[in-house]
C-alpha positions as CSV (number, residue, x, y, z in Angstrom):
1,M,77.3,3.7,8.4
2,A,78.6,0.1,8.3
3,I,76.5,-2.8,7.1
4,Y,77.8,-6.3,6.4
5,F,76.0,-9.4,5.1
6,R,77.2,-12.9,5.3
7,S,79.0,-13.9,2.1
8,T,80.3,-17.3,3.2
9,P,78.7,-20.7,3.5
10,I,77.2,-21.5,6.9
11,T,79.9,-23.7,8.5
12,E,80.0,-22.4,12.1
13,P,77.6,-23.0,14.9
14,F,76.5,-19.4,15.1
15,L,77.1,-16.6,12.6
16,F,75.8,-13.1,11.9
17,D,73.6,-13.2,8.8
18,S,73.8,-9.4,8.8
19,L,75.3,-6.7,11.1
20,G,75.3,-3.0,11.0
21,N,75.3,0.3,12.9
22,H,74.8,4.1,12.3
23,W,71.8,3.2,10.1
24,L,69.2,5.9,9.4
25,Q,66.2,3.6,10.1
26,E,63.4,3.7,7.6
27,P,59.8,2.5,8.3
28,T,59.7,-1.3,8.0
29,S,56.7,-3.7,8.0
30,R,57.1,-7.5,8.1
31,P,53.6,-9.2,8.3
32,N,55.3,-12.6,8.1
33,G,58.2,-11.7,10.3
34,F,61.9,-12.1,9.5
35,P,63.5,-15.5,8.8
36,H,66.1,-15.2,11.6
37,Y,66.4,-13.9,15.1
38,H,66.7,-10.1,14.7
39,Y,68.1,-7.6,17.2
40,L,67.4,-3.9,16.7
41,Q,68.7,-1.1,19.0
42,T,68.4,2.7,19.0
43,E,71.7,4.6,18.8
44,E,70.1,8.1,18.5
45,G,66.6,9.4,18.5
46,S,63.8,7.0,19.2
47,G,61.6,4.5,17.5
48,I,58.3,2.6,17.9
49,V,58.3,-1.1,17.4
50,Q,55.0,-3.0,17.0
51,V,55.2,-6.8,17.7
52,Q,52.1,-9.0,17.7
53,G,49.8,-6.1,18.7
54,N,52.1,-4.7,21.4
55,S,53.9,-1.4,21.1
56,Y,57.4,-0.7,22.4
57,R,59.3,2.7,22.3
58,L,63.0,2.3,22.0
59,E,65.0,5.2,23.4
60,P,68.8,5.5,23.0
61,Q,70.7,2.3,24.0
62,E,67.4,0.4,24.3
63,G,66.8,-2.6,22.0
64,I,64.6,-5.5,21.1
65,L,65.2,-9.1,20.0
66,I,62.4,-10.6,17.8
67,A,62.1,-14.3,17.1
68,P,61.8,-15.6,13.5
69,F,58.6,-15.3,11.6
70,V,57.0,-13.1,14.3
71,E,54.9,-10.3,12.8
72,H,56.4,-6.9,13.5
73,S,56.9,-3.3,12.2
74,Y,58.8,-0.3,13.3
75,C,59.1,3.4,12.5
76,S,60.8,6.5,13.9
77,A,59.3,8.4,16.8
78,S,61.8,11.3,16.3
79,P,63.7,12.8,13.4
80,G,66.9,10.9,12.5
81,W,66.3,7.6,14.2
82,M,69.7,5.9,14.1
83,T,69.9,2.2,14.8
84,L,72.3,-0.8,15.0
85,F,71.2,-4.3,14.3
86,A,72.3,-7.9,14.1
87,T,70.6,-11.0,12.7
88,F,71.7,-14.6,13.6
89,T,72.1,-17.8,11.7
90,G,74.5,-20.8,11.9
91,T,74.5,-24.6,11.8
92,L,73.0,-24.6,15.3
93,E,70.5,-21.9,14.5
94,S,67.7,-24.3,15.7
95,S,69.2,-24.1,19.2
96,I,68.8,-20.4,19.5
97,P,65.2,-20.5,20.9
98,A,66.4,-22.7,23.8
99,I,69.3,-20.3,24.4
100,V,67.0,-17.3,24.7
101,G,64.3,-19.1,26.7
102,N,61.9,-19.6,23.8
103,Q,60.8,-16.0,24.2
104,P,59.3,-14.3,21.0
105,V,60.5,-10.9,22.2
106,I,63.2,-9.8,24.6
107,L,63.4,-6.1,25.6
108,V,66.9,-4.8,26.4
109,N,67.3,-1.8,28.7
110,S,69.8,1.0,28.2
111,V,72.3,-0.5,30.7
112,H,72.5,-3.8,28.9
113,G,72.1,-2.0,25.5
114,A,75.3,-0.1,26.2
115,A,77.2,-3.3,26.6
116,L,75.6,-4.9,23.5
117,S,76.4,-1.9,21.5
118,H,80.1,-2.3,22.5
119,Q,80.0,-6.0,21.5
120,I,78.3,-5.4,18.1
121,T,80.6,-2.5,17.3
122,A,83.6,-4.7,18.1
123,A,82.2,-7.5,15.8
124,I,81.7,-4.9,13.0
125,Q,85.3,-3.8,13.4
126,K,86.4,-7.4,12.9
127,Y,84.4,-7.6,9.7
128,R,86.5,-4.7,8.4
129,D,89.6,-6.8,9.0
130,S,89.6,-9.4,6.3
131,S,92.1,-11.6,8.2
132,T,89.5,-12.3,11.0
133,D,88.3,-15.9,10.6
134,T,84.7,-17.1,10.8
135,R,85.5,-19.1,14.0
136,E,86.2,-15.9,15.9
137,L,83.1,-14.2,14.6
138,S,81.1,-17.3,15.5
139,L,82.3,-16.9,19.1
140,D,81.4,-13.2,19.1
141,C,77.9,-14.1,17.8
142,Y,77.5,-16.7,20.5
143,R,78.5,-14.2,23.2
144,I,76.0,-11.7,22.0
145,L,73.3,-14.4,22.0
146,L,74.2,-15.2,25.6
147,S,74.1,-11.5,26.6
148,L,70.6,-11.4,25.1
149,A,69.6,-14.5,27.0
150,D,70.9,-13.0,30.2
151,Q,68.8,-9.9,29.6
152,G,65.8,-12.2,29.1
153,R,66.4,-14.0,32.4
154,T,67.3,-10.8,34.3
155,A,64.8,-8.4,32.8
156,S,64.2,-7.1,36.3
157,L,67.4,-6.6,38.3
158,S,65.7,-4.8,41.2
159,D,65.5,-8.1,43.2
160,D,69.1,-9.1,42.6
161,P,71.1,-8.1,45.7
162,L,74.5,-8.3,44.1
163,Y,73.5,-6.0,41.2
164,Q,71.8,-3.5,43.6
165,K,74.7,-3.5,46.1
166,Y,77.7,-3.4,43.8
167,V,76.9,-2.8,40.1
168,L,74.1,-0.2,40.2
169,P,76.1,2.2,42.4
170,I,79.1,2.1,40.1
171,I,76.8,2.7,37.0
172,K,75.4,5.8,38.7
173,V,78.8,7.1,39.5
174,I,80.0,6.5,35.9
175,E,77.0,8.2,34.4
176,T,77.4,11.2,36.8
177,D,81.2,11.6,36.9
178,Y,82.2,10.3,33.4
179,A,84.0,13.6,32.7
180,L,86.3,13.2,35.7
181,D,89.4,11.0,36.1
182,V,87.4,7.8,36.9
183,T,89.5,4.7,37.5
184,A,88.4,1.1,38.2
185,D,90.4,1.1,41.4
186,A,88.6,4.2,42.7
187,L,85.3,2.8,41.7
188,C,86.0,-0.5,43.6
189,R,86.8,1.4,46.7
190,L,83.4,3.0,46.7
191,V,81.7,-0.4,47.1
192,Y,84.6,-2.1,49.1
193,I,85.3,-5.0,46.7
194,T,88.3,-5.9,44.6
195,P,88.7,-4.8,41.0
196,Q,88.6,-8.5,39.9
197,Y,85.3,-9.2,41.6
198,L,83.7,-6.0,40.3
199,S,84.8,-6.9,36.8
200,R,83.3,-10.3,37.1
201,L,80.0,-8.8,38.3
202,F,80.0,-6.4,35.3
203,V,80.6,-9.2,32.9
204,R,77.9,-11.3,34.5
205,Y,75.2,-8.6,34.4
206,L,76.3,-6.4,31.5
207,G,78.5,-8.5,29.4
208,C,81.5,-6.1,29.6
209,S,84.1,-4.9,32.0
210,V,83.9,-1.7,34.1
211,Y,86.4,0.0,31.8
212,E,84.4,-1.0,28.7
213,Y,81.2,0.3,30.2
214,L,82.9,3.6,31.1
215,T,84.3,3.9,27.6
216,T,81.0,3.1,25.9
217,Y,79.2,5.7,28.0
218,R,81.9,8.3,27.3
219,I,81.7,7.8,23.6
220,S,77.9,7.9,23.7
221,K,78.1,11.3,25.5
222,A,80.7,12.5,23.0
223,K,78.2,11.7,20.1
224,E,75.6,13.8,22.0
225,F,78.0,16.8,22.3
226,L,79.2,16.5,18.7
227,L,75.6,16.8,17.4
228,T,74.1,19.1,20.0
229,Y,77.0,21.7,20.0
230,R,78.2,21.6,16.4
231,R,80.7,24.5,16.9
232,M,82.3,22.9,19.9
233,R,85.9,22.0,19.1
234,I,86.9,18.3,19.2
235,Q,89.4,19.1,21.9
236,E,86.7,20.5,24.1
237,V,84.4,17.5,23.4
238,A,87.2,15.2,24.5
239,H,87.7,17.1,27.8
240,R,84.0,17.1,28.5
241,V,83.8,13.3,28.3
242,G,86.9,12.7,30.4
243,Y,89.8,12.5,27.9
244,T,92.7,14.9,28.6
245,D,94.5,13.6,25.5
246,T,92.6,14.6,22.4
247,S,94.5,12.1,20.2
248,H,93.6,9.3,22.6
249,F,89.9,10.4,22.5
250,I,90.0,10.4,18.6
251,S,91.5,6.9,18.7
252,M,88.9,5.5,21.1
253,F,86.1,7.2,19.2
254,R,87.3,5.7,15.9
255,K,87.7,2.2,17.5
256,A,84.1,2.4,18.8
257,T,82.4,3.9,15.8
258,G,84.6,3.2,12.8
259,M,85.1,6.9,12.1
260,T,86.7,10.1,13.6
261,P,84.6,12.6,15.6
262,T,84.8,15.0,12.7
263,A,83.6,12.5,10.2
264,F,80.7,11.5,12.6
265,R,79.6,15.1,12.9
266,K,79.7,15.6,9.1
267,I,77.5,12.6,8.2
268,N,75.0,13.6,10.9
């Protein structure tokens, strides 16, 4: 579990007021809302979010952005609802409504959620590094807000021909063959475009590269194996999610979650 709160003056255009992941979510009720834009995403289990009389169920990798001072509450819909979250402030906080299209609520699907999880986890890792300056974190914050804005504008990708023709087929292959030796070059050949163009499309729609999406999905499946098959050796978990080198798997898992697979299994 990693949680960070802003401890410096607001001197940058956009900043995280708070940031965290691997949080065992407790029931929360805010009749007067929260003072900042607030993003909440399911890591494990599921939760129910009530906003202005509407009910939303968040399954793994699904999230919700709620505008300031909007009444809401949430509670778990399964044992052990684990979440990640981010709240946003900054000297240009008043411009955030325009960035996200003045929407009081933005729902994030699991595809976009996987990319946002990667971005938030990377920002948390920077908080651990005391040498990271606030300007860099401000840029990270802005990128996440843009990703949320993109999700708000492209809530339905079913009508987007580029997404349907090039991105969606690659996502399906990754989520089916993640345990195999999947490479970006091989994926590009499936849809007959260059690696550079495919990467640009992934960044455009998902906010991450093909490699980053594959890595995020593999780590997500690794968490599932670690918790579902508690006697499975770490080496076998690594192989099941596509890593032939166990040391490399442990390194990637630590980079994504802030802890080793063994430590993750122990605290869960």
